[in-house]
C-alpha positions as CSV (number, residue, x, y, z in Angstrom):
1,M,8.0,-8.8,24.7
2,F,6.0,-6.1,22.7
3,F,4.1,-8.6,20.6
4,E,3.4,-10.8,23.5
5,K,1.2,-8.1,25.1
6,Y,-1.3,-8.2,22.2
7,D,-2.8,-11.7,21.6
8,P,-4.6,-11.8,18.3
9,L,-6.5,-14.9,19.6
10,K,-8.1,-12.6,22.1
11,K,-8.9,-9.9,19.5
12,E,-6.7,-7.4,21.3
13,M,-6.2,-4.4,19.1
14,F,-3.1,-2.1,19.4
15,S,-3.8,1.6,19.1
16,V,-2.3,4.9,20.1
17,L,-5.0,7.4,19.0
18,D,-8.8,7.4,19.4
19,K,-11.0,8.5,16.5
20,D,-10.8,12.1,17.7
21,G,-7.0,12.2,17.5
22,K,-6.5,12.0,21.3
23,V,-3.6,9.9,22.7
24,I,-5.1,6.9,24.6
25,N,-1.9,4.9,24.9
26,K,0.7,7.4,26.0
27,E,3.3,4.8,26.9
28,E,3.4,3.6,23.2
29,E,3.2,7.0,21.5
30,P,6.2,7.0,19.2
31,D,8.8,9.7,19.4
32,I,8.6,11.3,16.0
33,D,10.2,14.7,15.2
34,N,7.8,17.5,14.0
35,D,9.2,17.6,10.5
36,T,8.5,13.9,10.0
37,L,5.0,14.2,11.5
38,L,4.2,17.0,9.0
39,H,5.7,15.1,6.1
40,M,3.6,12.0,7.0
41,Y,0.4,14.2,7.1
42,K,1.2,16.0,3.9
43,T,1.8,12.7,2.1
44,M,-1.5,11.4,3.4
45,V,-3.3,14.4,2.1
46,L,-1.5,14.2,-1.2
47,A,-2.6,10.6,-1.5
48,R,-6.2,11.6,-0.7
49,V,-6.4,14.5,-3.1
50,A,-4.7,12.5,-5.9
51,D,-7.1,9.6,-5.2
52,I,-10.3,11.7,-5.5
53,K,-9.0,13.4,-8.7
54,A,-8.0,10.0,-10.2
55,L,-11.6,8.7,-9.7
56,Q,-12.9,11.8,-11.6
57,Y,-10.4,11.4,-14.4
58,Q,-11.4,7.8,-14.8
59,R,-15.1,8.6,-14.9
60,Q,-14.3,11.2,-17.6
61,G,-12.6,8.5,-19.7
62,R,-9.2,10.1,-19.2
63,M,-7.7,7.2,-17.2
64,L,-7.9,3.5,-17.2
65,T,-9.2,1.3,-14.3
66,F,-8.0,2.7,-11.0
67,A,-7.8,1.2,-7.5
68,P,-8.6,3.9,-4.8
69,V,-6.7,4.1,-1.6
70,Q,-9.1,6.4,0.3
71,G,-9.4,5.4,3.9
72,Q,-6.3,3.3,4.0
73,E,-3.6,6.0,4.1
74,A,-2.6,5.4,7.7
75,A,-2.0,1.7,7.2
76,Q,0.5,2.7,4.5
77,I,2.2,5.9,5.7
78,G,2.9,4.7,9.2
79,P,5.1,1.7,8.2
80,M,6.9,3.6,5.4
81,A,7.7,6.5,7.8
82,A,9.2,4.0,10.3
83,S,11.4,2.3,7.6
84,D,14.8,3.2,6.3
85,K,15.6,4.3,2.7
86,K,17.4,1.0,2.1
87,D,14.3,-1.1,3.0
88,W,12.0,-2.4,0.3
89,L,8.4,-1.9,-0.5
90,V,6.7,-4.7,-2.4
91,P,3.1,-3.5,-3.1
92,A,0.0,-5.1,-4.4
93,F,-2.2,-2.6,-6.3
94,R,-3.7,-0.3,-3.7
95,E,-0.5,1.1,-2.1
96,A,-0.3,4.5,-3.7
97,A,0.1,6.3,-0.4
98,A,3.0,4.0,0.6
99,M,4.6,4.3,-2.8
100,L,4.4,8.1,-2.6
101,Y,6.1,8.2,0.8
102,K,8.7,5.7,-0.2
103,G,9.8,7.9,-3.1
104,A,7.6,7.1,-6.2
105,T,6.4,10.3,-7.8
106,L,2.8,11.2,-8.4
107,K,3.5,11.3,-12.1
108,Q,4.8,7.7,-12.0
109,N,1.7,6.6,-10.2
110,Y,-0.6,8.3,-12.7
111,L,1.4,7.1,-15.7
112,Y,0.8,3.5,-14.5
113,W,-3.0,3.9,-14.2
114,F,-3.0,5.8,-17.5
115,G,-1.8,2.6,-19.1
116,N,1.9,3.5,-19.5
117,E,4.4,1.1,-17.9
118,R,6.9,3.9,-17.7
119,G,5.1,4.5,-14.4
120,S,6.8,1.4,-13.1
121,H,10.3,2.7,-13.7
122,F,11.2,4.3,-10.4
123,D,14.2,6.5,-9.8
124,E,17.6,5.1,-8.9
125,G,17.7,4.2,-5.2
126,V,14.0,4.0,-4.7
127,N,13.5,0.4,-3.6
128,I,10.0,-0.3,-4.8
129,L,8.8,-3.2,-7.0
130,P,6.1,-2.4,-9.6
131,V,2.4,-2.7,-8.9
132,N,1.4,-6.4,-8.6
133,V,-2.2,-7.2,-9.6
134,P,-2.3,-11.0,-9.4
135,I,-3.5,-11.7,-5.9
136,G,-0.8,-12.9,-3.5
137,S,2.2,-13.0,-5.9
138,Q,3.8,-10.1,-4.2
139,I,4.3,-12.1,-1.0
140,N,6.6,-14.5,-2.7
141,H,8.5,-11.7,-4.4
142,A,8.9,-10.1,-1.0
143,A,10.2,-13.4,0.5
144,G,12.7,-13.6,-2.4
145,I,14.1,-10.2,-1.8
146,A,14.2,-10.8,2.0
147,Y,16.1,-14.1,1.4
148,A,18.6,-12.3,-0.8
149,S,19.0,-9.5,1.8
150,K,19.8,-12.1,4.5
151,I,22.2,-14.1,2.4
152,L,24.1,-11.0,1.2
153,K,23.9,-9.4,4.7
154,K,22.5,-6.2,3.3
155,G,20.4,-5.4,6.3
156,E,17.4,-4.5,4.2
157,V,13.9,-5.3,5.5
158,V,11.1,-5.9,3.1
159,F,7.6,-4.6,3.6
160,T,4.8,-6.2,1.6
161,Y,1.0,-5.6,1.5
162,I,-2.0,-7.8,0.9
163,G,-5.7,-7.5,1.3
164,D,-7.9,-9.5,3.6
165,G,-9.2,-11.7,0.8
166,G,-5.7,-12.3,-0.4
167,T,-4.8,-14.2,2.8
168,S,-7.0,-17.0,1.5
169,H,-4.8,-17.4,-1.5
170,G,-2.1,-20.1,-1.7
171,E,0.8,-17.7,-2.4
172,F,0.1,-15.9,0.9
173,H,0.7,-19.1,2.8
174,E,3.7,-20.1,0.7
175,G,5.5,-16.7,1.1
176,V,4.8,-16.2,4.8
177,N,5.6,-19.8,5.6
178,F,8.9,-19.5,3.7
179,G,9.7,-16.3,5.6
180,G,9.1,-18.0,8.9
181,V,11.1,-21.1,8.1
182,Y,14.2,-19.0,7.2
183,D,13.8,-16.2,9.6
184,L,13.7,-13.6,6.8
185,P,13.6,-9.8,7.4
186,M,10.1,-9.5,6.1
187,I,7.0,-7.6,7.3
188,T,3.7,-8.6,5.8
189,I,0.9,-6.1,6.3
190,I,-2.7,-7.3,5.8
191,Q,-4.9,-4.4,4.9
192,N,-8.2,-5.7,6.3
193,N,-10.5,-3.2,4.6
194,Q,-13.5,-5.5,5.3
195,Y,-14.1,-6.6,1.7
196,A,-12.4,-8.8,-0.9
197,I,-14.1,-6.9,-3.8
198,S,-17.7,-7.7,-2.8
199,T,-17.0,-10.6,-0.4
200,P,-17.2,-9.7,3.3
201,R,-14.1,-10.7,5.3
202,A,-16.2,-13.1,7.4
203,Q,-17.1,-15.1,4.3
204,A,-13.5,-15.4,3.2
205,T,-12.1,-17.1,6.3
206,K,-13.3,-18.6,9.6
207,A,-10.4,-17.1,11.5
208,D,-11.6,-14.5,14.1
209,T,-8.7,-12.3,13.2
210,L,-6.3,-12.4,10.3
211,A,-3.3,-11.6,12.6
212,Q,-3.8,-15.0,14.3
213,K,-2.8,-16.7,11.0
214,A,0.8,-15.9,12.1
215,I,0.6,-18.5,14.9
216,A,0.6,-21.3,12.3
217,Y,3.8,-20.0,10.8
218,G,5.6,-19.6,14.2
219,I,5.9,-15.8,13.9
220,P,4.4,-12.9,15.8
221,G,1.1,-11.5,14.6
222,I,-0.7,-8.4,15.8
223,L,-4.0,-6.7,15.2
224,V,-3.6,-3.0,14.8
225,D,-6.0,-0.1,14.3
226,G,-5.1,0.5,10.7
227,N,-6.7,4.0,10.7
228,D,-4.2,5.1,13.4
229,V,-1.0,6.2,11.7
230,L,0.9,6.4,15.0
231,A,-0.1,2.8,15.9
232,M,1.1,1.6,12.5
233,Y,4.4,3.4,12.9
234,R,5.0,2.0,16.4
235,V,4.2,-1.6,15.5
236,S,6.4,-1.3,12.4
237,Q,9.2,0.0,14.6
238,E,9.1,-3.2,16.7
239,A,8.8,-5.4,13.6
240,L,11.8,-3.7,12.0
241,K,13.8,-4.2,15.2
242,R,13.0,-8.0,15.1
243,A,13.9,-8.2,11.5
244,R,17.2,-6.4,11.8
245,A,18.2,-8.6,14.7
246,G,17.7,-11.7,12.6
247,E,14.5,-12.8,14.5
248,G,12.4,-13.2,11.4
249,P,9.1,-11.9,9.9
250,T,6.1,-10.2,11.5
251,L,2.5,-10.3,10.4
252,I,0.5,-7.2,10.9
253,E,-3.3,-6.9,10.4
254,A,-4.2,-3.3,9.8
255,F,-8.0,-3.1,10.7
256,T,-9.2,-0.4,8.3
257,Y,-11.9,0.3,5.7
258,R,-12.0,1.0,2.0
259,L,-14.1,4.1,1.7
260,G,-14.3,4.0,-2.1
261,P,-14.9,1.1,-4.6
262,H,-12.6,-1.8,-5.0
263,T,-11.7,-0.4,-8.3
264,T,-13.5,1.9,-10.7
265,S,-15.1,-1.2,-12.2
266,D,-16.9,-1.8,-8.9
267,D,-20.2,-0.6,-7.5
268,P,-19.9,-1.0,-3.7
269,S,-23.5,0.1,-3.1
270,I,-24.6,-3.4,-4.3
271,Y,-23.0,-5.2,-1.3
272,R,-22.7,-2.7,1.5
273,K,-24.9,-0.1,3.2
274,D,-24.4,3.7,3.2
275,E,-24.8,3.6,6.9
276,E,-21.7,1.4,7.2
277,V,-19.6,3.8,5.1
278,E,-20.8,6.8,7.1
279,E,-19.8,5.0,10.4
280,W,-16.3,4.4,9.1
281,K,-16.0,8.0,7.8
282,Q,-16.1,9.0,11.5
283,K,-12.8,7.0,11.9
284,D,-11.2,8.7,8.8
285,P,-7.4,8.3,9.2
286,V,-6.6,11.7,7.7
287,D,-9.0,13.6,9.9
288,R,-7.8,11.7,12.9
289,F,-4.1,12.6,12.3
290,R,-5.0,16.2,11.5
291,K,-6.7,16.5,14.9
292,Y,-3.7,15.1,16.6
293,L,-1.4,17.6,14.9
294,T,-3.8,20.4,15.7
295,N,-3.7,19.4,19.4
296,K,0.1,19.6,19.2
297,K,-0.1,23.1,17.8
298,L,1.6,21.9,14.6
299,W,-1.4,22.5,12.3
300,N,-4.3,24.9,11.9
301,K,-7.1,25.8,9.5
302,D,-5.1,28.3,7.5
303,K,-2.3,25.7,6.9
304,E,-4.9,23.2,5.8
305,E,-6.5,25.5,3.3
306,A,-3.1,26.4,1.9
307,L,-2.1,22.8,1.6
308,Q,-5.3,21.7,-0.1
309,K,-5.0,24.6,-2.6
310,E,-1.3,23.7,-3.3
311,L,-1.9,19.9,-3.7
312,K,-5.0,20.3,-6.0
313,K,-2.8,22.4,-8.3
314,V,0.1,19.9,-8.1
315,V,-2.3,17.0,-9.0
316,A,-4.0,18.8,-11.8
317,D,-0.7,19.9,-13.3
318,T,0.8,16.4,-13.0
319,F,-2.1,14.8,-14.8
320,K,-1.8,17.3,-17.6
321,E,1.8,16.2,-18.0
322,V,0.7,12.5,-18.1
323,E,-1.9,13.2,-20.7
324,K,0.7,14.8,-22.9
325,T,2.9,11.6,-22.9
326,G,0.7,10.0,-25.5
327,Q,0.9,6.3,-26.3
328,Y,3.9,4.2,-25.5
329,E,6.0,2.7,-28.3
330,L,5.3,-0.9,-29.3
331,D,8.9,-1.9,-28.4
332,E,8.2,-1.1,-24.8
333,V,5.6,-3.9,-24.7
334,Y,8.0,-6.5,-25.8
335,D,11.7,-5.5,-25.5
336,Y,12.2,-5.0,-21.7
337,N,10.6,-7.9,-19.9
338,Y,13.7,-10.1,-20.4
339,E,17.4,-9.5,-21.0
340,T,17.1,-11.7,-24.1
341,M,13.6,-11.8,-25.7
342,P,12.2,-15.4,-25.8
343,K,11.3,-16.8,-29.2
344,D,7.6,-16.8,-28.5
345,L,7.6,-13.1,-27.7
346,K,9.7,-12.4,-30.8
347,K,7.1,-14.2,-33.0
348,Q,4.3,-12.4,-31.2
349,K,5.9,-9.0,-32.0
350,E,6.6,-10.0,-35.6
351,D,3.0,-11.2,-36.1
352,Y,1.6,-7.9,-34.6
353,L,3.9,-5.8,-36.8
354,N,2.7,-7.7,-39.8
355,Y,-0.9,-7.2,-38.7
356,L,-0.3,-3.4,-38.4
357,K,1.3,-3.3,-41.9
358,E,-1.7,-5.2,-43.4
359,S,-4.2,-3.0,-41.7
360,E,-2.4,0.1,-43.0
361,G,-2.6,-1.4,-46.6
362,E,1.2,-1.8,-46.9
């Protein structure tokens, strides 16, 4: 009954908090213990601090292309906080906050964007797939894991993320449709951050909402205030309940905003106005959640200052470690993609080794 209350065709948006952190939907405020609330907030702040520093490192030429998450922390932390350890996260490329909450380390995240694939080697028991850059491919990966979970009766639910522009790609349709047909334990979260690189959402699809695309697949779809971490938590609770009961997938549209560039290769000032960005800053998910915690007497200015100081040091120290790792070995490029290396990769590696020998005058 929960999803029937919010009709995406009527543009009804689910929310719990207003932009000032005040509860406006008391009936749906999730019951979360204080320790978890604080862990959620601290992870959001860590993601924000790490994001700002990563942009600086990249501009200094110390990191490769980076995809910022600033502004989308609530859309990622809420679902991960609602999930169990055994559940899976299948990210695209802007899910740093979700990955941090799910168990990836900041060092692993920085290693990846530093150009070292060791950053994709997560600790044992951390159910996260590596960053997926090709648009939409992760949806099919998620469907595959969810299918395996159902067949093997593992009880694992799979969360996957995609951007608003990605919903116009074929693999989004294929994966979500497959999930619907087989009632897979799969939750697809669309981070509608208003732009697919420079293309406004309205120019990528004629649909009034992205959540309404669920109707074609015969599954529930819901439009959620993606800057409201409690709303994202609450909706994910219900989606998880459906998935664990064998009732199939849910499509969640998190209505949010990308405060930074698409990646560090992008200049957003070309296609959007500063006034628009400033308007969305007033809806900042981190500020909103901090005000909520302050109202609950769980947070104050002194704690905020201490946390900021602590995390800035953690981030700086972590990146120093990453810079000391140096270049990865050539074997890592070729040897670990397959159990048995295919002939074409073997030849590629041999050719490159010969090239290196010739260039060194051997």
